[in-house]
NUDO-929150 format. One record per residue (C-alpha): x, y, z. Coordinates in steps of 0.5 Angstrom, whole numbers, padded with zeros to 4 digits, always signed. Last residue first. Example, Ala and Ser with C-alpha at 12.3 -4.5 7.8 and 13.67 -1.06 7.14 Angstrom:
BEGIN
+0027-0002+0014
+0025-0009+0016
***
This chain:
BEGIN
+0121-0023+0232
+0116-0024+0227
+0120-0022+0221
+0116-0018+0215
+0118-0021+0209
+0118-0015+0203
+0125-0017+0200
+0123-0017+0193
+0115-0016+0192
+0116-0009+0189
+0120-0012+0183
+0113-0015+0181
+0112-0008+0178
+0104-0006+0178
+0101-0002+0173
+0095+0001+0176
+0089-0002+0179
+0091-0004+0186
+0085-0005+0191
+0089-0010+0195
+0085-0016+0193
+0085-0014+0186
+0093-0014+0186
+0093-0021+0189
+0088-0023+0184
+0093-0019+0178
+0099-0022+0182
+0096-0029+0181
+0095-0028+0174
+0101-0025+0172
+0105-0031+0176
+0101-0036+0173
+0102-0034+0166
+0110-0034+0167
+0109-0041+0171
+0106-0044+0165
+0112-0042+0160
+0117-0044+0165
+0114-0051+0167
+0113-0053+0160
+0118-0059+0161
+0113-0061+0166
+0115-0066+0171
+0123-0066+0170
+0122-0059+0169
+0120-0058+0176
+0126-0060+0178
+0129-0054+0176
+0126-0047+0176
+0130-0041+0179
+0127-0035+0182
+0130-0028+0181
+0130-0022+0186
+0130-0026+0192
+0129-0023+0199
+0124-0027+0202
+0118-0024+0199
+0121-0026+0192
+0122-0033+0194
+0115-0033+0197
+0113-0030+0190
+0116-0036+0186
+0113-0041+0190
+0106-0038+0189
+0107-0038+0182
+0108-0046+0182
+0113-0051+0183
+0119-0048+0186
+0123-0054+0190
+0129-0050+0191
+0132-0044+0188
+0133-0036+0190
+0137-0032+0186
+0140-0026+0191
+0142-0019+0189
+0148-0016+0192
+0146-0009+0195
+0151-0010+0202
+0149-0005+0207
+0151-0010+0213
+0144-0011+0216
+0141-0012+0209
+0146-0017+0207
+0145-0021+0213
+0137-0021+0212
+0138-0023+0205
+0142-0028+0207
+0137-0031+0212
+0131-0030+0208
+0134-0034+0202
+0137-0039+0207
+0130-0040+0210
+0126-0040+0203
+0131-0046+0201
+0130-0050+0207
+0122-0049+0206
+0123-0051+0199
+0127-0058+0200
+0121-0063+0199
+0119-0059+0193
+0124-0061+0189
+0132-0063+0190
+0136-0068+0194
+0143-0068+0192
+0146-0075+0192
+0149-0080+0197
+0151-0088+0196
+0156-0086+0190
+0152-0091+0186
+0146-0089+0188
+0141-0094+0191
+0144-0095+0198
+0145-0102+0200
+0140-0107+0204
+0140-0111+0197
+0132-0112+0198
+0131-0106+0202
+0134-0101+0197
+0136-0095+0200
+0136-0087+0198
+0140-0082+0201
+0141-0075+0202
+0145-0068+0202
+0141-0062+0200
+0141-0059+0193
+0144-0052+0191
+0141-0046+0195
+0142-0041+0193
+0145-0037+0188
+0148-0030+0190
+0149-0024+0186
+0155-0020+0183
+0160-0023+0187
+0167-0019+0188
+0171-0023+0193
+0167-0019+0199
+0161-0021+0196
+0163-0029+0196
+0165-0028+0203
+0159-0025+0206
+0155-0030+0203
+0159-0036+0206
+0159-0032+0213
+0151-0032+0212
+0150-0039+0211
+0151-0042+0218
+0150-0049+0219
+0152-0052+0213
+0149-0056+0207
+0145-0051+0204
+0151-0050+0199
+0152-0043+0195
+0152-0041+0188
+0156-0035+0186
+0154-0031+0181
+0159-0027+0177
+0157-0021+0172
+0162-0020+0167
+0167-0014+0166
+0173-0016+0171
+0174-0023+0168
+0181-0025+0171
+0180-0021+0177
+0173-0023+0179
+0175-0030+0178
+0181-0030+0183
+0176-0026+0188
+0171-0031+0187
+0176-0037+0188
+0179-0033+0194
+0172-0031+0198
+0169-0038+0197
+0176-0041+0200
+0176-0036+0206
+0168-0038+0207
+0170-0045+0207
+0164-0049+0206
+0163-0048+0198
+0170-0050+0197
+0169-0058+0199
+0162-0057+0196
+0165-0056+0189
+0172-0059+0189
+0174-0066+0190
+0170-0072+0190
+0164-0070+0186
+0157-0070+0188
+0155-0065+0193
+0156-0059+0189
+0157-0053+0192
+0162-0048+0189
+0158-0047+0183
+0161-0041+0180
+0155-0038+0176
+0158-0034+0170
+0155-0028+0166
+0152-0026+0159
+0155-0031+0155
+0154-0030+0148
+0160-0026+0146
+0164-0032+0148
+0171-0030+0151
+0167-0031+0158
+0167-0038+0157
+0175-0039+0156
+0176-0034+0162
+0171-0037+0167
+0174-0044+0165
+0181-0042+0166
+0179-0039+0173
+0175-0044+0176
+0181-0049+0174
+0186-0045+0177
+0182-0045+0184
+0182-0053+0183
+0177-0059+0182
+0173-0054+0178
+0166-0052+0176
+0163-0046+0172
+0156-0045+0170
+0155-0041+0164
+0149-0036+0164
+0145-0034+0158
+0140-0028+0158
+0134-0029+0154
+0133-0026+0147
+0135-0032+0142
+0139-0031+0136
+0146-0033+0138
+0144-0038+0143
+0146-0044+0138
+0152-0041+0138
+0153-0043+0145
+0153-0050+0144
+0158-0052+0139
+0165-0048+0140
+0164-0045+0147
+0161-0051+0150
+0166-0055+0146
+0172-0051+0149
+0168-0051+0156
+0168-0059+0157
+0163-0064+0155
+0160-0065+0162
+0158-0070+0167
+0157-0066+0174
+0157-0072+0178
+0150-0074+0176
+0149-0076+0183
+0141-0074+0184
+0136-0075+0189
+0129-0073+0187
+0123-0069+0190
+0116-0070+0194
+0118-0077+0196
+0124-0079+0193
+0125-0081+0185
+0132-0084+0184
+0138-0081+0180
+0145-0084+0179
+0145-0091+0178
+0149-0091+0174
+0157-0089+0174
+0159-0082+0176
+0160-0076+0171
+0165-0077+0165
+0168-0070+0166
+0170-0066+0159
+0176-0062+0160
+0176-0055+0163
+0170-0056+0167
+0163-0054+0165
+0156-0054+0169
+0150-0054+0165
+0147-0048+0162
+0144-0042+0166
+0138-0039+0163
+0135-0032+0164
+0129-0029+0164
+0125-0035+0162
+0119-0035+0157
+0125-0034+0151
+0127-0041+0152
+0121-0043+0148
+0118-0050+0148
+0112-0050+0143
+0114-0057+0140
+0120-0060+0144
+0126-0060+0140
+0129-0054+0143
+0129-0058+0150
+0135-0062+0147
+0139-0056+0145
+0138-0052+0151
+0145-0054+0154
+0143-0059+0159
+0137-0056+0162
+0136-0059+0169
+0143-0058+0171
+0144-0051+0172
+0137-0047+0173
+0132-0044+0169
+0131-0037+0171
+0124-0034+0172
+0124-0027+0175
+0122-0024+0168
+0124-0020+0162
+0131-0020+0166
+0136-0014+0166
+0143-0016+0168
+0147-0010+0171
+0146-0013+0178
+0140-0017+0177
+0134-0013+0175
+0127-0015+0174
+0122-0015+0169
+0115-0018+0171
+0111-0012+0169
+0103-0013+0170
+0099-0008+0167
+0092-0005+0168
+0091-0009+0174
+0084-0012+0173
+0077-0009+0175
+0074-0009+0182
***
């Protein structure tokens, strides 16, 4: 059996057309300028890039230590340190003017008003293709996770931002640190979300045996990496199933522990239209470039096994999970 004639990696997330389903997630990439200094790194290898979260005013973040490596992952408690939305618009977004990939701004805040203000200021830049409301960070004292565990709060914040920013796609990033994620996803949809991002990190802890104290300064942090992938897959599948049952045509961006092309396809089969790459970039800054190549090769092999010889669209994998029950 010969190779597939052509593998089309394009996907559509709401109104955004991406060259491929790979999305660099917020918090691992900064604002892109540091990665730009890497020889051979090309942000256009990603279908979209989500910049580091920004608030109305700069936030200092949490004191160190705030990162620790764990088995099959890492814990972070950065605390959403950022330069503030005005510096983002004036200093960082212009760097993306001639780069052909979608740019999403991750929005954080301590209050509904702050989410609205940041969203309005960020959306004033013509280089912003969409917003991601971070309603799920476990590493700050106010906002974030506190908002994201309450469906009414999720709906209210999403609706307020949608009212003030009617024309841009709004992705809502949800926490896995709840028993039922379906109601949160439905609340975001009811508030006017264009897509759902999930999952954010799982709450965890690392302990120093010598001091008998937590290693992280704030005691707990967010666990990411391959260790959380099974949880992430389940949450994506649950939300996809919930949306299907309620006839809600909102796409999902799945993320959590993606390290190779098979991980990407598993998330798409579970129901994700696009797939986030995060912790992998700490291990290999060229992960997106590698994954894009691996993805084409994997689909070609799977296509040969299935007897496919014509053009093949990766979008055909989305939501094809067959539940056993």
